[in-house]
N, C-alpha and C positions, 0 to 999 in steps of 0.2 A: 146490131147488124153491122154498124161501122167498125166495131171491134173485130168481128170475125173477118171482115174484108182486109183490114190492115194486117192482122196476124197472118192471114193467108198470103198476102203480098210479101210480107217480110220473110216468111218461110220459103216461098218460091224463089225469092232473090238469093237466099242463102244456099239453095240446092239446085238451081236451074242448070248450071253448066258443069256439074261434077256429080260423080256417083256418091250416094250418101255414105258417109263414114259412120263409125260408132258415135262420134261426137254430134254429128248432124242428126242421127236418129234420136239421140238423147235430147237434142234441142227441140225436135218436133214434139216429143212427149211433154217437155216443159212448156212449149207454146200452148198445147191443149190444156194443161193443168192451170196455166196462168189465165187462160180464157175462162175456165170454170171459177177461179178465184175472183176475178173481176165481176163476173155475173153475180156472184154471191157477196160482193162488196168486202171481200177479204183482201184489202189493199196491201197489207204488209206481206202476206204470203205471196201474192202475185208479184210484188216488187222484188222479192228475193229470187223468185224463179226467173224473172226477166233479166236480172243482173247475171245469172248463170248463163242464160242464152247469149247475152252480149259478149261474154268471154269467147264464145264460139264464132259468132258473126254479129257485129253491131250494125244493123241496118237502120234506115230512117224510121221504119215502122216500129222496130224494137225501142228506139230512142223515144218515139212518141208515146208509147205505152209506159215507159219508165216515168216520163213527165206526168202522165195521167195519174199514175199511182201516187206520186209525190204530191200532186195537187190535192187529192182526196185525203192525204195524211196531214195536211196543213203546212207542208213545206213549200210555200208559194214561191219564194225567191228562186229556189233551185228548179222548181217546175217550170217557171217562166224561161229560165236559161236553157233547159233541155227542150222545151217546145221550139225555141228559136233555132237551136242546133239541129233539131229534127227537120225543121222547115228548110234550112240551108242544105242539109244533106239530101233531102227529097228532091230539090231542084237539080242537084248533081246526078242523082240516080234516076231522075225522071219518074219518081214514085208518085203518080198522080193521085192514088188513093189517100196518101198522107197529105198531099198539098190541099186536097179538097176540104179537110177538116182541121188542119193544124192552125191555119190562119184565124179561124173563128175562136179556137181555144186561146190563142194569144190575146186577141181583142177582148175576150171576156175576162181574162185573168188580170190584165194590167191594172184596171181600176180597183181591184180588190187588195192589192198589195199595200200595206201601210208603210209610212215613212217616219223615221225618227231623226230628229236634229238634236245634237248635244252641244250646249254652250257652256263654256267654262270661264269663271271669273276668279281672280283677275286674269287678264290675258298675258300669259308669260310664255317664254320660249320653251321649246322641246316638250310640249304637252303630248302625252300618249294616251289613247283611248282603247279600252277593251270592252267587247260586247260578249257576255256569257263566257268569259275566259279567253276569247280569241281577239286578236287585234282588229279594230274596225277599219274597213276599207276607205271610209270617208273621213276627211279631217274635221276639226272642230268647226261647228256652225254650218256644215253642209248636210242636207237631208240624205238619209241612207235607207234603202229598202230593207225591211225586216219582216219576219213572219209574225202573224198575229200571236198574242200571248204575253207572258211576263218575261222581261229581260233584265239582266243585271249589268250595269255599266260602271266602269272604274276609270277615273282620270288620275294620271300621275304626272309629276313634274319634278325636276331636280330640287333638292333641298326643301321639299315641302311634303307634308303627310298626304297620302292619297285621299281622294274624295270618291264616294261610291253611293249608288242609289239603285233601287229597283223601279221599273216602269212597266206599265201594262198598256199595250196598244191593241186596237181592234182592226178588223179587216176594213180597208179603205180609209183608215184614219191617218192624219199627219199630226205628230206630237213633238213638242219641244221639251227637252229635259235640261234644267239649269243645275249646274254643279259649281261649288265654290271651293277653291283651294285655300286652305288656311296657311298662314305663315308658320314656319318652323319655330318652335319655342327656343328662345335665346337661353343659352347656358349662363348661369350667374358667373360674374367675374370672380376669379380666385381672390381670397383676402390677401391684403398686403402683408408681407412677412414682418413679423415683430422682431426687432433686433434683440438679441440675447447677449447680455453683458456677462462676461466671464467673472466668476467670483474671485475676490482678492485672496491671495494665498495667506494662510494663517502665519503669524510671526513664529519664527523658530524659537523655542524656549531656551533661555540661557542655561537653565539647569534641568537636567532630566529628573523626573520623579523617581523616588527610590523604588527598587523592585520589591514586590511583595515577598515576605519571607516564605520560603518553601516549607511545605508541611513535612514533618518528620515521617520517614518511611515506617510503616507498620511491620512489625515482625510477626511472622506466622509460625515461628518455631515452636514445636510442641514440647511438653515436659516428658522427655523420653524415659528418663530413669524411673520415676514413679509409675509411668504407664507400663513399662516392662514388668516391674515387680507385681503390679496389680493384675496384669494379664497372666503371669506365671502362677500367682496365687489362685486365680479363678480356675485355671486348669487343674492345679493340684487339688483344690477343694472339690471340683467336679469329679475327679478321679477317686478321691477318698469317699465321696458320697456313693459312687457306683460300687466301690468295693464293699462298703458297709451294707449296701442293699443286697449284694450277692451273699455276704456272710449271714445276713438275717434270713435269707431264703434257706441256706443250708441248716441254720439253727432251727428253723421251723420244721424242716423235714426230720431232723434228729429228735426234736421234742415230740413229734407225732409218734415216731417209732418207739421212743423210750416209754412214753405214757401208755402206749398200747400193751407193753410187756409187763408193766407194774401190776401187782396184785393188790395194791393199797386202794381201797375203795373210797378214801377220803376225797371230798370235792376239791380241795386245794392242794392235792398231792403234787400236781405238776405246775403249780404257779411259778416256781423258781425258773422252770424252763421257759415259760411264757414271758417272764420278765426279761430274760436274755434276748429273746426274739424282739421284744419291744425296744430294748436298748439299742440294738443294731439298726432297727427301723428309724429311731430318733437320730442316730448318728448319720444315716443316709440322708434324712431330710435336712439335718443341719449342714451337712457338706454341700448339698445342692443349693440351700439358701445362701450359705457363705460364698459359693461360686458366683451366684447371681449378684451379690453385693460387690464382690471383687471385680466382676466383669463390668458392672456399671461404673465403678470408680476408675477402672482402666480406660473406659471410653471417655470419661471426663478429662482425664490427663492427656489422652491422645488428641483431643480436639481443642483444648484451651491453649493460649499462648504460654510460652515458658515464663516462669516466675522465679523469684529468688529461690535458690536451693534451700530446702528445709530438711531437717532430720526426719527420716521415715523409719518407723519400727513396726514390724508386723510379726505376730505370733499366731501360730495355728495350734489349737488344742483339740485333740481327738481322744476320747475315752470311751470305754464300753457303754457308759451311761450318759455321755454328753459330748458335744462338739461345739467349738467356738472360735472366734477370731478376735485377737487383741492387738493393739499397736498404737502408734502415735503418728499422726499425719501433720 
């Protein structure tokens, strides 16, 4: 019932002497919704709506109900401050409905607010305290109003590591928290420099050591003369072997035609023709074999260093029945 009276008085004060605007009409709706939230103990929702109403018109009644929501949410320190501001504003506005109840709220809330005293040892200059990340309003050793619950306190001082601790306080409790600032660790003195003696210069030798003999330069000149001869011989032998192979093919064709026209039925009648074909085949094989030997010899001469000149004699023998290479290296 008291809530409805205060809300009605606040709303009437906001709209008594002016035509309701859109903001005022919205504020009336928020008043009604806040009333329903408080009746249902939805204090966070009610507080949010009342803060929106306060942006339109902050009356003593609106401030009172903001403090009421804060008290039920455990924010006792802020609630006490808003109750007192609502009482002062109600005297200025002559809001009797607020004055009838706000005094009782202040008297009932004050004994419930806990107090925390922080002491720091040793007592050094420029000590700074923080409560839950925010600077504390009271100096070291002076009791401070805090909300019930767990709080985190940090003490700092120049040239010392910070001291921190968590503390739990209950409603109506007064607690003392002791913190100790340790001395900063001393840095070890740097080691004394060790004198470094410069080494004595080595005596200059009267005689310089003999220089090592230089290695003779290796010659990579190839044996060009024998290499050229061997290469030319390999080409000639390869050409001769090819020619003999072609002649053997022609002799084979001739032998086939000649034997086909002979009327002599003797089995060995055409052996002399076959022997000629075989002779030219042997000549071709001998030429190619000699070309391979000559090419290998030329490769050796092209890649080995030059040596003392030696007499070189090479002879190529080609016959219908034999082929060969002779000479002196």
